[in-house]
N, C-alpha and C positions, 0 to 999 in steps of 0.2 A: 085078463084084459089089460092092455097097456093104455095109460093116459098120456097124451102128448101135450107138451107145453111149449109155446113159442116165447122166447125172451128177446125183447127189443132192446138192443144195446150191447156193446162189446166191452164195457168198462169193468172195473173191479167188482162192483155190486152185482152186475148182470152175471158175471162169472161165479161169484159166491152163491147167488140164487140157484144157478144151474147145479152147482155141487150139492146144495141142500136137497133139491128135488130129486137128484140122481141117487140119493141114499135110499130112496124107496124103490124096491125092485120093479114095481109096476108103473114106474113113471119114466118117461124119456123127455129130455129137454133139448131144444134147438136154439142155439144162440144166433141172433142175427146181428152181424157187425157191418156197419156201413162201408168200411174200407175193405175192398177185396183182398189186398195183400195181407192185411191184418187177419182177416178171416182164414185165409189159406194157411198162414203161419200157425195160428192156433189149432186148426184141424190137423195139420201135419205133426206138430211137435207136442200136441196135447197139453198146452201150457200157455197161459196169458203172460208171456214173458215181460211185456212192457209194464204191467201193473201188479201182477201176482207171480213174480218169479219163484220157481221151485214148487209151485202147487200144480200137481198133475190132475188132468181132467179124467174122470171115470169114462168107461166105454159107452155108457148110455147117454152121452152128451155129444151132439154134433154142432158144428159151427159153419155158417154160410153167410155170404153177402147177398144171396138171392132172397128177397123178402117173400116172394110167393112160395118158394120152397120151405122157408121157415114157418110159414103160416099153414101150409098144407096139412090137414088132419088135426090141427091143434084144437084142443078143447078149452084151453085157457091161454091167456096172454099175460106175460109179465112185462110191465113197462119200467125200464131201468135206464132211461136217458134223461139228460138235463131238461128242465122245464122249458127252456128257451127253444128247444128243438122238438118238443113233444107234438105240438100241433102239426107242423109240417110233416113229421113222420107218420102221424095218424091219418093225414089226408091221403097218403099213399097206401096205407093199410086198408082203408075202408073199402075200396072196390074189389079187394082180394077176399073179403069175408062174405061167404054165402049166407050166413046168419049171425046174429049176435053172439059174442063170446065174453064170458066174464073176464075182467081185467084186474090184475093185481098190480098195484102201483107201489114202487119203492122210491118214488121221486119226492124230493123235499124242496119245494119252491113255490113261487107264485108268478104267474105270467104277467109281464110288465104292462102290456098294452090293455089287457082286459081285467087284470087283478083276479083272475080265476085260479082256483086251486087245481091240482092235477086231476082229481076225479071229475071236476066240472069241465075241464078241457076234454077229457075222454068222452064224456057224455055229449058234449057240444058237437064233437066231430063224428063220433061213431053211433050216436043215438043213445037210447036209454039202456045201456049195458049195466050189468051188475059190477060194481067197483069195490075193491077191498084195498085199503092202505095198509101195507106191512111196514111198521115203523118201530123205532126204539133204539137203544144203545147198541149198535151193531156195525162196527167198522168192518168192511169187507175183508181187510187184511187178516183179521182174527177169525171171522166166520169161516172163511175158506180153508183155514188151517185147523178147523174143528176145535177152537177154543170156545168155552161155554159162553153163551149169549141168550138173552131173553127179550122178546119183543111183543108187540100186540098186532092182531089182525082186526082192523076196524072197518065196519060197514053197517049201514042201516038195515041190511039183510043178514040177520043172525045166522041163518042156515048157510049162507055163502061164506060168512066169516068162519064158521066152524069147519067147513070144507077146506078152506085155505089153511086153517090151523093144522088139520090133519096132513095136508100135502107137504107143509114145510117143517113140521115138528120132527126133531130127531133127538138122539140121546144127548146131544151137545147144543141143541138150539130149541129153546122152549118158547112156545107161542101161546099167548093168551088172547081171548076175544075181547072186543070192545065195540060198543054201539055208537060211539061219538066220532064219526068220520070227520066232521069239521074240526073238532079240537085236535085230533091226532095229526091231521094234515097241517094245520096252522102251527102246532107245536114243532113239527119237524122242519117247517120252513123258517120260522123266526128264530129258532135256537142257533141257526147258522150265522145270523147277524150278531147275536150276543157272543158267539164264538170269535167273531172278528174283533170285538171289543176286548175279550179276554186275551187274545193274541197281541193286541196293541199294548195292553198292560204288561204282558211278558216282555215285549220288545223294548218297552221303556224301563224295564227292571223295577217295577213297582212292588213286586213281592206278592206273597200269598194273601195277606189281608185285603189288598185291593182287589185281587182277582175273585176272592170269595164274595166280597161285596157286590162286584159286578154281576156275578152269577145269580146271587140272590135277588138283587133288584131287577136284573134282567128278566128273571122268571116272572116277577110281578107284572112287567110290561107285556110279556107274552101272554099271560093269563088275561090281563085287562083287554088286550086286543082281541084275543079269541072269544071271550065271553060276549063282547060287543057284537060279534057276528054269529052268535048262537051256540058256541061251544059250552061244554060243561066244565065248571071250575075244577072239579076233581081230576079231570084228565091231565091237568098240568102238573099234578103232584105224582103222577105215575110214570111208567116206563117211557111213554112217548114224550112226556114233558121233562120233568126233572132228570129222569134217567138219561135220556138222549143229550140234554144240555150238559150234564157233568162230563159224559164221554167226549163230546165234541170240544169242550173248553179245555180239557186237560191232556187229551191224547196227542202223542206225537204224530199219529196218522191223520189228524184233522186238517183238511185242506184250508178250511176257513180260518182256523186258529193260526195256521202258518202265514196266511195272507196278512192277518192282523199283526203278527209278530214282526213281519218284514216292514209293514207300515210304521210300526213303532220304532224301528231302527233307522227310519229315514228314507226307505226306498219309495219310489212312486208306484201308483197302481199299475201304470202301463208296463213298467219294468217287471213287476211281479207276474202279471198275467201272461206276458210274452213267453216266459219260460216254463209255464205250468203244463204238466201232462194232462191233468184232469180239470174239470170245471169246479170252481168254488161257488156254489149256488148262493151263498150269502151276499155276494156282491150285488147281483141283480135283484135279490129279494129285498135288500136294504132300500133300494130305490122305490119298489112297489109299496113297502110297508110305510115308508116315510110319507109318500104321497097320499096313501089312504088315511094315515093318522092325521095328516094336515086337513084333509077334506072333512073327516068325521069328528075332529076335535078330540082325538084319543091321545092321552099323555104318554109319550114314549121317549123320554129324554136321552137314554142311552142309544137307542136305535137312531134317533135324530142326529146325535153327534157322530155316530159311525157313518151315516149318510154324508155328513159334511166333510169328514176326513176323506171319504172315497171319491166324492164328486164335486166338492167345492174347495178342495185343496187346503182345508183347515189343518193345521198341524195337530198331531196326536197329543202333544203336551197342552196346547190350547183347548182342545176338546175335553181333556181331563179337568182343566181349571174350570171350564164352563159347568161341568157336572158337580165338582166339589164346592163351588161357590153359589149354588142354587139357594133360594130362600129356605130357612130352616122350617121343618114341619114335622108332624108325627109320622111314624112308620105306617 
């Protein structure tokens, strides 16, 4: 019996997810790409030339720009689109679903207007669906080329998390289960903001010591924020927390780190975003987290300085000085 999975999104991670799912003989994946020309090119050439050049798609993957066709017969939905476009996409998905379908989210962000996590947006639009967050250190460029990676499948429904674990686990992609959906989603969102800070440090030429300190203290801020909203502290020491933070802050593939690096070299945010192929979620997440932290009185000095560089035109050097000259305290 064949299990059909619909993947919302035509980006690198959507493509990598399809490749993982297609490694199981009993699974078929359909990628829905919004752009018809893009979908036609991928279906014809069997390659996501724009974002994953040289990676061929297996025959049990199809690509379409027809949302109804993508969802037809699908038993599971994978959400692999930027947070800012998730709600509008799901509004179009809802009337096409005859009954609820479990949703697997690989999205790492927070909705600006509502401050909702991806799983909350999914349930808000589609109703009480089962949702699993698949997250961890997993750049699509490496996953699609079958380089080893390890992530977690997080859900309050352990049975569903185990099912997703079986669906995605391969010889080169190891999946653990996790019950802390809140922590896994917040870790995935906030690490992108710290990655911008790490990139700024790189762009300013501050070296390894500064970057290590940013990552370490940044993880404290992520944990502090997450625990305030019901996450488990231990989650942030695991794959979805520390693991994903390390990858995002040091990898050349990291979009958010690259944004920060260019900011550190003096480019404006508008210049940077204008030429980017893919979305850097950390930019919009920084606004959400800053506003929430201000409202709730959560201490997030690194994230706050990233926000000021992004949206208040504070110089990267001045932001660094603000962090280094804070009052002395115990760790």
